[in-house]
C-alpha positions in Angstrom: -9.0 -10.2 6.6 -7.7 -6.7 7.2 -10.1 -4.0 6.2 -8.9 -0.7 4.8 -10.2 2.4 6.5 -11.4 5.1 4.2 -12.4 8.6 5.0 -10.9 11.9 6.0 -10.9 11.0 9.7 -11.7 8.2 12.0 -15.0 9.8 12.8 -16.1 9.2 9.2 -14.1 6.1 8.5 -15.8 2.9 7.5 -14.2 -0.5 7.3 -14.1 -1.6 3.6 -14.4 -5.3 3.3 -11.6 -6.8 1.2 -12.3 -10.6 1.3 -10.0 -11.0 -1.6 -7.0 -9.5 0.3 -7.9 -10.7 3.7 -4.7 -10.5 5.6 -5.8 -12.1 8.8 -6.8 -15.2 7.0 -3.1 -15.9 6.3 -3.2 -17.4 9.8 -5.7 -20.1 8.9 -3.1 -22.8 8.5 -2.1 -22.6 12.1 -1.5 -26.1 13.3 -3.2 -28.4 15.6 -1.6 -29.2 18.9 -0.2 -25.7 19.1 -1.0 -23.1 21.7 -1.4 -19.4 21.1 1.2 -16.9 22.4 2.1 -13.3 22.1 4.7 -12.8 19.4 7.2 -11.5 21.9 6.9 -14.7 24.0 7.1 -17.2 21.2 9.9 -19.7 21.7 11.3 -21.4 18.6 11.0 -25.2 18.8 13.0 -28.0 17.2 10.7 -29.3 14.5 10.4 -33.0 13.6 11.7 -33.6 10.0 9.4 -32.3 7.4 8.6 -34.0 4.1 6.4 -33.4 1.1 2.7 -34.1 1.5 2.4 -32.7 5.0 -1.1 -33.1 6.4 -2.0 -32.0 9.9 -3.1 -34.6 12.5 -6.8 -34.7 13.2 -8.0 -32.2 15.8 -9.2 -28.7 16.3 -8.2 -25.4 17.9 -9.1 -21.7 18.2 -6.7 -18.8 17.8 -7.2 -15.1 18.3 -5.4 -12.3 16.6 -5.3 -8.6 17.6 -5.3 -6.1 14.7 -4.1 -2.5 15.0 -3.7 0.3 12.6 -1.2 3.2 13.3 -1.0 1.9 16.8 -4.8 1.9 17.4 -6.7 -1.3 18.1 -9.2 -1.8 15.3 -10.2 -5.4 15.1 -9.9 -9.0 16.5 -9.9 -12.1 14.4 -10.9 -15.5 15.7 -9.8 -18.5 13.7 -11.4 -21.9 14.3 -9.7 -24.8 12.5 -10.5 -28.5 12.5 -9.1 -31.4 10.6 -10.5 -34.9 10.5 -10.0 -38.1 8.6 -12.7 -38.4 5.9 -14.8 -41.5 6.2 -14.9 -42.3 2.5 -11.2 -42.3 1.7 -7.8 -41.8 3.3 -7.8 -38.0 2.8 -8.3 -35.4 5.5 -11.3 -33.0 5.6 -10.7 -29.4 6.7 -13.1 -26.8 8.1 -11.9 -23.3 8.7 -13.9 -20.4 10.1 -12.8 -16.8 10.5 -14.8 -14.1 12.4 -13.7 -10.5 12.3 -15.0 -7.8 14.7 -14.2 -4.2 15.2 -13.1 -3.1 18.7 -12.7 0.0 20.7 -12.9 3.5 19.1 -13.6 2.0 15.6 -16.3 -0.2 16.9 -18.1 2.7 18.5 -18.6 4.2 15.0 -19.0 1.1 12.9 -20.0 -2.0 14.9 -18.8 -4.1 12.0 -18.2 -7.8 11.7 -17.7 -10.4 9.0 -17.5 -14.2 8.9 -16.0 -16.7 6.5 -16.2 -20.5 6.4 -14.4 -22.9 4.0 -14.6 -26.6 3.8 -12.7 -29.1 1.7 -10.3 -32.0 1.5 -6.5 -32.3 2.0 -4.5 -35.0 0.3 -0.8 -35.5 0.4 -0.7 -33.8 -3.0 -3.5 -31.2 -3.2 -6.0 -29.0 -1.4 -9.4 -29.6 -2.8 -12.0 -27.0 -1.7 -15.7 -28.0 -1.7 -17.6 -25.0 -0.3 -17.1 -21.4 0.9 -19.5 -18.9 2.5 -18.9 -15.3 3.5 -21.3 -13.0 5.3 -20.9 -9.3 5.9 -23.9 -7.4 7.1 -26.3 -7.3 4.1 -23.9 -9.0 1.8 -23.4 -12.8 1.3 -21.1 -14.8 -1.0 -21.3 -18.5 -1.6 -18.8 -20.4 -3.7 -19.6 -23.9 -4.8 -17.0 -26.3 -6.1 -17.1 -29.6 -8.1 -13.9 -31.7 -8.0 -12.0 -28.6 -6.6 -13.1 -26.2 -9.4 -15.5 -23.3 -8.9 -18.9 -24.0 -10.6 -20.9 -21.1 -9.2 -20.5 -18.1 -6.9 -23.8 -16.4 -6.2 -23.8 -13.1 -4.3 -26.6 -11.6 -2.3 -27.4 -8.9 -3.4 -26.2 -9.9 -6.9 -23.0 -8.4 -8.2 -23.5 -5.3 -10.3 -21.2 -7.0 -12.9 -21.8 -10.0 -15.0 -19.9 -12.8 -13.1 -20.1 -15.5 -15.8 -16.8 -14.8 -17.5 -15.0 -14.5 -14.2 -16.5 -17.7 -12.8 -15.5 -19.5 -16.0 -11.9 -18.2 -15.8 -11.8 -19.1 -12.1 -12.7 -22.7 -13.0 -10.1 -22.8 -15.8 -7.3 -21.5 -13.6 -8.2 -23.5 -10.5 -8.8 -20.4 -8.5 -10.0 -20.8 -4.9 -11.5 -18.9 -2.0 -9.2 -17.0 0.4 -9.2 -19.6 3.2 -8.5 -22.6 1.0 -5.9 -20.6 -1.0 -4.2 -19.6 2.3 -4.1 -23.2 3.4 -2.4 -24.2 0.1 0.0 -21.2 0.3 1.2 -22.3 3.8 1.9 -25.9 2.8 5.4 -25.3 1.3 6.6 -23.8 4.6 5.3 -26.8 6.5 7.1 -29.1 4.0 10.4 -27.4 4.7 10.4 -25.6 1.3 10.1 -22.1 2.7 8.1 -19.2 1.2 7.3 -20.3 -2.3 3.8 -20.4 -3.8 1.7 -19.1 -6.7 -2.1 -19.3 -6.8 -5.2 -17.5 -7.9 -7.9 -16.1 -5.6 -11.5 -15.6 -6.6 -13.2 -13.0 -4.5 -16.8 -13.2 -5.8 -16.5 -11.1 -9.0 -12.8 -10.7 -9.7 -9.6 -12.7 -9.7 -6.3 -12.0 -7.8 -2.9 -13.4 -8.4 -1.1 -14.5 -5.2 2.7 -14.9 -5.1 4.5 -15.9 -1.9 8.2 -15.3 -1.7 10.9 -14.9 1.0 10.9 -11.3 2.2 14.0 -9.3 1.4 16.7 -10.1 4.0 15.1 -13.4 5.0 16.8 -16.7 4.1 13.3 -18.2 3.4 14.4 -21.6 4.8 15.3 -21.1 8.5 13.1 -20.0 11.5 11.6 -17.6 11.8 10.5 -17.4 8.2 9.5 -14.0 6.9 7.3 -14.3 3.8 5.9 -11.7 1.5 2.4 -12.4 0.4 1.7 -10.3 -2.7 -1.9 -10.0 -4.0 -2.5 -8.3 -7.4 -6.0 -7.8 -8.8 -6.6 -8.8 -12.3 -8.6 -6.7 -14.8 -12.0 -8.1 -15.7 -12.0 -10.8 -18.4 -13.6 -8.5 -21.0 -10.4 -6.4 -20.7 -8.0 -9.4 -21.1 -7.4 -9.0 -24.8 -4.1 -11.0 -25.0 -4.4 -14.7 -23.9 -0.6 -14.8 -23.3 -0.6 -11.8 -20.9 -2.5 -11.1 -17.8 -3.6 -7.5 -17.2 -3.8 -6.1 -13.7 -5.9 -3.0 -12.8 -4.5 -2.2 -9.3 -1.1 -1.9 -7.6 -0.1 -5.0 -5.6 -0.7 -5.3 -1.9 2.2 -6.9 0.0 1.8 -8.4 3.4 4.8 -9.4 5.5 4.1 -12.6 7.5 6.4 -14.0 10.3 6.1 -17.7 10.7 7.5 -19.7 13.6 6.9 -22.8 15.6 5.5 -22.7 19.1 5.4 -26.4 19.7 7.8 -29.1 18.8 5.3 -31.2 16.9 3.3 -28.4 15.3 3.8 -26.7 12.0 4.8 -23.1 11.2 2.5 -20.6 12.8 1.8 -17.0 11.6 2.8 -15.0 14.7 2.7 -11.5 13.1 1.5 -9.9 9.9 2.3 -6.4 8.7 0.9 -4.2 5.9 2.2 -0.8 5.1 -0.6 1.7 4.6 -0.4 5.3 3.3 -1.1 6.6 6.8 1.1 4.1 8.7 1.3 0.4 9.5 -1.4 -2.2 10.1 -0.3 -5.1 12.2 -1.9 -8.4 13.3 -0.4 -10.3 16.3 -1.2 -13.7 17.6 -2.3 -13.8 21.2 -3.5 -16.3 23.8 -6.6 -18.1 22.6 -9.8 -17.4 24.5 
């Protein structure tokens, strides 16, 4: 996740958690058997032929991303990913954890951190989330699934809004948590189909539409891929008066994501992510794992 900084100056700025629009989590599908590298050092590799139904090989890795805003280091993101063959069928189980921490000047004023964890199943046709947990200081969100559909999403402390309508709509539309949704959004790239995906994100009390397309000027099929991840927040269900039209209550946020391979047998890896802010640019860059 990338957190927006609000306030008249950095002395008063506080990171605002946006788990629904968590940009760093776009890196959660980084593959097994890859090694981290600085974006400037990444060497493109000849990939083995890709095919529909791509599933990573069993294994695990840790990757670290540096995040800066207007040239100032603000955060690090550590991504731990593991895939293993499920014992009860031929599918693969995934476990993704993301930990965000402020650094440097920003950390001096905020000392902020956040963690996310998502678990589920990958088949050759679908991503089936099972459980998600998110912790940010005094706030906690848990999303429970049944057969890949959200059945409950308790928050601590409870949301100030009635969640029942939003949870029901999340189940009806097959919405998912951010980490599982990102895993699904990256799959077309790893199947050789480029930047093409549509999905719905549930952030605890509101839904977001995600559209992934080739970024302007990018072919969308050759390396490096440059994808545009566009998140647009939906209005609450009580405001959705027309069943045939989805209303949004916020301007879209668009993240530009550079994908490349850094090992011959690995899938596409997010090596850079850029978000244009009103005050400048926020950038996340892959670096050497710790």
